[in-house]
C-alpha positions as CSV (number, residue, x, y, z in Angstrom):
1,X,-125.0,-37.0,4.4
2,X,-125.3,-36.4,1.0
3,X,-127.8,-38.2,-1.8
4,X,-125.4,-38.8,-4.0
5,X,-123.8,-41.1,-1.3
6,X,-127.5,-43.2,-0.8
7,X,-128.4,-43.4,-4.4
8,X,-124.7,-45.3,-4.9
9,X,-125.2,-47.5,-1.8
10,X,-128.0,-48.4,-3.5
11,X,-126.5,-49.3,-6.7
12,X,-123.6,-51.0,-4.7
13,X,-126.2,-53.3,-2.8
14,X,-128.1,-53.9,-5.5
15,X,-125.0,-55.0,-7.7
16,X,-123.7,-57.4,-4.8
17,X,-126.4,-58.9,-3.6
18,X,-129.2,-58.6,-6.2
19,X,-132.0,-56.9,-7.4
20,X,-134.5,-56.9,-4.3
21,X,-131.8,-56.7,-1.8
22,X,-131.9,-53.1,-1.4
23,X,-135.7,-53.4,-1.2
24,X,-135.0,-55.6,1.9
25,X,-132.3,-53.5,3.7
26,X,-134.8,-50.6,3.8
27,X,-137.2,-52.6,4.9
28,X,-135.3,-54.1,8.1
29,X,-133.4,-50.8,8.3
30,X,-137.1,-49.0,9.3
31,X,-137.1,-47.0,6.0
32,X,-139.2,-49.1,3.5
33,X,-140.1,-47.7,0.6
34,X,-137.5,-44.8,1.2
35,X,-136.1,-42.7,-2.2
36,X,-133.0,-41.4,-2.2
37,X,-132.4,-38.8,-4.9
38,X,-128.9,-37.8,-5.8
39,X,-129.0,-34.3,-5.2
40,X,-130.4,-34.1,-1.8
41,X,-129.4,-34.4,1.6
42,X,-130.4,-37.4,4.4
43,X,-129.8,-37.8,8.0
44,X,-126.7,-39.4,8.9
45,X,-128.8,-41.8,10.8
46,X,-130.4,-42.9,8.0
47,X,-127.4,-44.4,6.6
48,X,-125.9,-45.7,9.5
49,X,-129.5,-47.7,9.8
50,X,-129.1,-48.8,6.2
51,X,-125.4,-49.8,7.1
52,X,-126.5,-51.7,10.0
53,X,-129.2,-53.5,8.2
54,X,-127.2,-54.5,5.1
55,X,-124.3,-56.1,7.9
56,X,-126.7,-58.1,9.6
57,X,-128.7,-59.3,6.3
58,X,-125.6,-60.1,4.5
59,X,-123.4,-61.1,7.6
60,X,-120.8,-58.6,6.7
61,X,-118.8,-56.8,9.2
62,X,-120.0,-53.2,9.0
63,X,-116.1,-51.8,8.0
64,X,-115.5,-54.4,5.8
65,X,-119.0,-53.6,3.9
66,X,-118.2,-49.9,3.6
67,X,-114.4,-50.6,2.5
68,X,-116.1,-52.1,-0.2
69,X,-118.7,-49.6,-1.1
70,X,-115.7,-47.0,-0.9
71,X,-114.2,-48.8,-3.9
72,X,-117.4,-49.3,-5.8
73,X,-117.9,-45.2,-4.9
74,X,-114.6,-44.1,-6.2
75,X,-114.9,-44.0,-9.5
76,X,-118.4,-42.1,-9.4
77,X,-116.6,-39.5,-7.5
78,X,-113.6,-39.3,-9.5
79,X,-116.3,-38.7,-12.7
80,X,-118.3,-36.2,-10.6
81,X,-115.5,-34.1,-9.9
82,X,-113.1,-34.7,-12.6
83,X,-113.3,-30.7,-13.6
84,X,-111.3,-30.2,-10.2
85,X,-108.9,-33.1,-10.7
86,X,-105.5,-32.2,-12.6
87,X,-104.8,-34.6,-15.1
88,X,-101.3,-34.5,-14.2
89,X,-102.5,-36.1,-10.7
90,X,-102.1,-39.6,-9.7
91,X,-103.2,-41.1,-6.3
92,X,-100.9,-39.5,-4.0
93,X,-101.4,-36.1,-5.6
94,X,-105.3,-36.3,-5.6
95,X,-105.1,-37.5,-1.8
96,X,-103.1,-34.5,-0.9
97,X,-105.2,-32.3,-2.7
98,X,-108.5,-33.3,-1.8
99,X,-109.1,-31.2,0.9
100,X,-108.4,-27.3,-0.6
101,X,-110.1,-28.6,-4.0
102,X,-113.1,-31.1,-3.9
103,X,-114.0,-30.9,-0.4
104,X,-113.6,-27.3,-0.6
105,X,-116.1,-27.0,-3.7
106,X,-118.4,-29.1,-1.8
107,X,-118.8,-27.3,1.7
108,X,-119.2,-23.8,-0.7
109,X,-121.9,-25.6,-2.9
110,X,-123.8,-27.8,-0.2
111,X,-125.4,-26.2,3.2
112,X,-125.7,-29.6,4.9
113,X,-123.9,-32.2,5.5
114,X,-120.5,-31.0,5.3
115,X,-117.8,-33.9,4.1
116,X,-115.2,-35.0,6.8
117,X,-112.3,-33.0,7.2
118,X,-109.4,-34.6,5.8
119,X,-105.7,-34.2,6.6
120,X,-103.0,-36.2,4.7
121,X,-99.2,-35.1,5.4
122,X,-96.6,-36.3,3.1
123,X,-93.8,-38.6,5.1
124,X,-91.8,-40.0,2.2
125,X,-92.0,-40.3,-1.4
126,X,-94.9,-42.2,-1.8
127,X,-96.2,-42.7,1.7
128,X,-98.9,-40.2,3.6
129,X,-100.2,-40.1,6.7
130,X,-104.0,-39.7,7.2
131,X,-105.6,-38.4,9.8
132,X,-109.5,-38.9,9.3
133,X,-112.0,-36.8,12.0
134,X,-115.9,-37.4,11.6
135,X,-118.5,-38.1,14.0
136,X,-119.9,-39.8,11.6
137,X,-117.0,-42.6,12.0
138,X,-116.8,-44.6,8.5
139,X,-113.0,-44.3,8.6
140,X,-113.7,-47.7,6.6
141,X,-115.6,-45.6,4.1
142,X,-112.6,-43.5,3.1
143,X,-110.0,-46.5,3.4
144,X,-112.3,-47.8,0.1
145,X,-112.4,-45.0,-1.5
146,X,-108.5,-44.3,-1.2
147,X,-108.0,-48.0,-2.9
148,X,-110.7,-47.0,-5.6
149,X,-108.7,-44.3,-6.3
150,X,-105.6,-46.0,-6.5
151,X,-107.4,-48.8,-8.4
152,X,-108.4,-45.9,-11.0
153,X,-104.9,-44.6,-11.5
154,X,-103.3,-48.2,-11.8
155,X,-101.6,-48.3,-8.6
156,X,-101.2,-50.5,-5.6
157,X,-101.8,-48.5,-2.1
158,X,-101.0,-50.3,1.1
159,X,-103.5,-48.5,3.9
160,X,-102.0,-49.5,8.0
161,X,-104.6,-48.3,10.0
162,X,-102.2,-46.9,13.5
163,X,-105.2,-46.1,15.7
164,X,-109.1,-45.9,15.4
165,X,-111.5,-44.3,18.1
166,X,-114.1,-42.0,18.8
167,X,-114.5,-41.2,14.8
168,X,-110.9,-40.4,14.6
169,X,-108.7,-42.7,12.9
170,X,-104.9,-42.3,11.9
171,X,-103.3,-44.2,8.9
172,X,-100.3,-44.9,6.7
173,X,-100.9,-44.9,3.1
174,X,-97.8,-46.1,0.9
175,X,-98.6,-45.9,-2.8
176,X,-96.6,-48.3,-5.3
């Protein structure tokens, strides 16, 4: 997983649960003293261990924690990739173009690890279907990022998860 995610996760944990929370989470995850650099890559199992420890320590379901983190992460992702985002785009356009613009560049730049493949399809003027498929099983993170993007654009979003199994999730997204 990209180090930017780990670095932002540290900021999220500290902002949400206090300055010492990150050290406690790392210790409980068996990663005591680990330093995460934004431009490095790290094993997926480390993020999973951090998430599990944070979930236990905060008594928050992992998916709820991931979704909140996604909302927190969205402004950083938007700032990091703003040169790829058309000024006229809003939430719907950004989602429809993420795979062919942002993720395409990430895949070219990074040898590993790769972002999940995102399949958004427009099914109405303000409605998309979204198929998320990743062995990381972090569809809640994707939902949070979508909510954060909508917030950035001053839009409201409703996300209905239609099904979720084995790292695959199908959702309907309506943007108002």
